N, C-alpha and C positions, 0 to 999 in steps of 0.2 A: 211694580217689578221691574228690574233692569231690564236690558236688552240683551237677546241672546247673543253671547259673543264667538258663537259659531259662524262660520260662513255658510250663508244660504242664500239661493237665489235661481230666477226660474232660468237660467241659461250659463254655460259654462263661461262666456263673454263677460257677463255681468260679475261673475266671480273671480275672474282673472283682472277683471279693472279694481275691484275691491283689493284685492291683493297686491296690485301696484301700488295702490293709495295708501295702503297701510304700510311697506315696505319705505315708501317716499316719508310718511310720517314719522316712520321709527328712525329715519336718516336726520331728518331737520329737528326733530326734537332730540336727539341724541347728540347732535353737534351744538344744539343751541345749550343744552344744559353743559355738555363737556367745555365749551366756550367759559359759561358762567362761572363752573369750578376753577377752571384755569386763571380766571382774572381774580377770584376770591383767594385763589392760592397765592397769586403775586402781591396781592395787597397785603396778604398776612405775613409773608416772608419778609418784605420790605418793611414793614411796620409802618405803615402810613400815618404820620403825624405824632409819632412816638420819639422818645429821646433816642432810643438805640432800634436797631432794626432786629428781626426776630434772629437772623443770622447771628448777630452780633450777640443777642441774649443766649443764643444754643451754645456756641463756643466759650470758652474761659475769658472772661471781659478782662481787660487791663485794670489793675488797681486803682488808676486814677478816674476809670469809668463807675465802678463801683461805690467811690467817694461822692460822686456828685450827687447835687441835691435832688430829691424827688420831685417831680411837678406837684403842685398845689392841685388838691380838687376842687378846681372851678367849674362851673356848669361846661365850657368848653371842653375841658379835659376829659370831664364825665362823659361827654357826647363821644368824645374819641376813643375813649375806651370801650364805650358800648358799641360803636364800629367795630373795633379791633375783635369783640366777642362774637358780635351777629356775621360779619363777615367771615370769621373762623369756622362757625358753625355751618356755613354755607360751604365751605369748601371740605369740610369733613363730612357732613349729614346727607348732602345731596346726591354723591354717587350712590350710597346703597338706595337713596328712596328711587332711582332710576326705573327699576323693573314696575313698581307702581305707577308712575307717572306714564310709562309708554304703555301700559293695558288700560289704564284709564283713557288714554286717548283712543286707541283700538277701539274701547267700547263705544266711544262717542262718535267714531267715524262711521259705526254701522246706522247712525241716528240722525247725526247731524250734519247740516251743509260744511264744506271746507273750511269757510272762513270762521264759523261758529266753534270747530274743532280747536283750532288755534288760540281763540279767546277763552275756552273751558279749559282748556289744557294749562295756560297759564295763570287762570285763577285759581286752579287745584296746585300748582306749584305756589303760587302765593301765600295761600293757606296755610300751605304746609311751612313756609319760611317765617311767616307771621308767629306762629307758635315757637319755632325758635330764638324768634326777636323778645318775645317775652322771658324766656328762660334766659338770654343776653342780659338782660334788663336786671332780672334778680342776680344773675351772677356780677354785675356790676355794682349793685347795693352790697353784696358780701363782701367784695374785693374791698371796697371802700372802707367798710367796718372792721374786717380784719387788720388792715394796713393803720386804722387808727389806732389799735389795741396791740400793733407791733407784731402780729401773729405772722403778717405775710409781709415780705420785703417788697419797698415800692420801686427798688431797682432790679432786682431778680424777677419780681412775681411769683415766688413761690413761699410756701409756709416756711416761717423759722424755728418753727418749734417741732423736735421730733414727736413729743408726745402727741401733737395735732396732726403731724404728719401720719403716726401710726392710727390714732383712731380714723381718718379719713379712710386710709386703706382697708381696716377692718370692718368699716360701715359700708363701704362699697362693694366689700367681698360679701358681706352677708346678703345685700340688695340682690346680689347676682344670683342668690338661691331660692328667691321669694316666687310665691305663685304670682304676685303683681307683675315682676320681671318676664317670668315663662309665659303669662297671659300677653303681655304687651310685646313680645318677642314673635309669638306666633302670629299675632296680626300682621307683624312686618313683613313675616315670611311667608305669609299666603297672600298674595294680592288678586287671586282670583276671589279668595273666600270673603276678603274684605269688601271689594266691589260690589258681590252678589248681596250682601248683607246691608251694606251702609248707600248702597246706589241713590242718587236724587236728579231729577231733572233740572235742566236750566243752569244759569250763570250762578244764581245764589246757591243752587246745590254743589255746582263744583267747586267753589268756595268752601262750603261747609265740609264736603268730603276732605279735601284739603287741609282743613283745620282738624278734621278727624283723624286722618293719618297722622299729621304731626303732634297730636296730642298722645295717640299711640307710641310713635317714635321715640317722643319725650319721656314717656314712662319707661321704655326699654334703656335708654341710653342716657339720661340726665347724670346717673352717678358715675358714669364712665368721663364724661365731660367735666364732673367736678374733681377728678384726679387730676386734673391741669393745674390744679392749687398746690397738688403735691409735687408733680414733677417741674411745673414751670409753666405758666401761662402762655409765653411766646418761647417755650422751648420746642425747635421742631423736631426733635426724637419724640419726644411726648405725642406731641399733635399729630405726627405720620403713623405713630406706633397705635393710637387710640382709633384712629380713623381706619387703618386695617382692619383690627380688632372689630369695629362694629360692622364693616363691611362682610367679614367673615362670618361672624352669628346671624347675620341678615339671610346672607347669599349662599354659603356654603351646605352642602348637603347636613353635616351633622354640626351645624353653628351652635345649635343650643347647647349642645355637650360641651364645646369650646366655652361657652358662656358660663357653664357651672364650674368648668374647670379653672377658668380665670378667677371665678370666685373662691374657690378654696385657696389658689394660690396667693389672692390678696389679702386673705385672712391671715395665712401662715406669715406672710412678709409683714404684714401691720403689727400681728402679734410679738414677732422679732424685734421689731422697731419698740412697741409699748413695753416688752422687757427689758429691754437695752436702755431704755428712758428712765424706767423707775429703778433700775439697778444703779445708775449714775450716781456718784454723792452730790 
């Protein structure tokens, strides 16, 4: 059974000490996560290792930049693209996971020594990020395959087919309305519920809980991340917009309703694109 997450102790002094430690934990963990997100965001913005930065990809490129030869898919380039995806996922997804991480640390503070709390929190976050590294690897394979078939621009990193773009939007919109999306979103929106049902002791348990939360988060948000293929994998407007949508879905009181509204909107816009593609001569 998970430890009681309420503060209890034989004296007021003990409760005061625990409250002080919890506040310090929140501050340290919050600052650490914020720093990690900022570093990931800077890495993404400056497109480390890529031919153009994300800023250059977002604004209208010069004609000469559009004509430059795309990079060959060597193992080294594949690693760079994987890092681009994974670091971008860290910048986009970690802020919405902060309440779960902080609550996990608070629970462990009541049953573990101070040094162990730091380790367990780190393992929880590691498990979460491992799941998104798996998504990133799959995204790299998909990007490579679509580029080989001429369906994704190797320079602008967005779909070149209006039909494919419409299909992506409609598919994403439909998924937003499915029971699977709703179930995963509810887990992400209810940290107390998740930790009470899935609590496991020890370091291995912390890692497994992080993996589990990451899996629910992936089930909730993978289709939104797939929209980057439509808007541009390195388009800052899409990156920021999707990150905000994820945070609102998970953290705002009526986020689940916004998720449904977004799904309906995506289906409508995608349907319009498909109708236009089929109507074109």
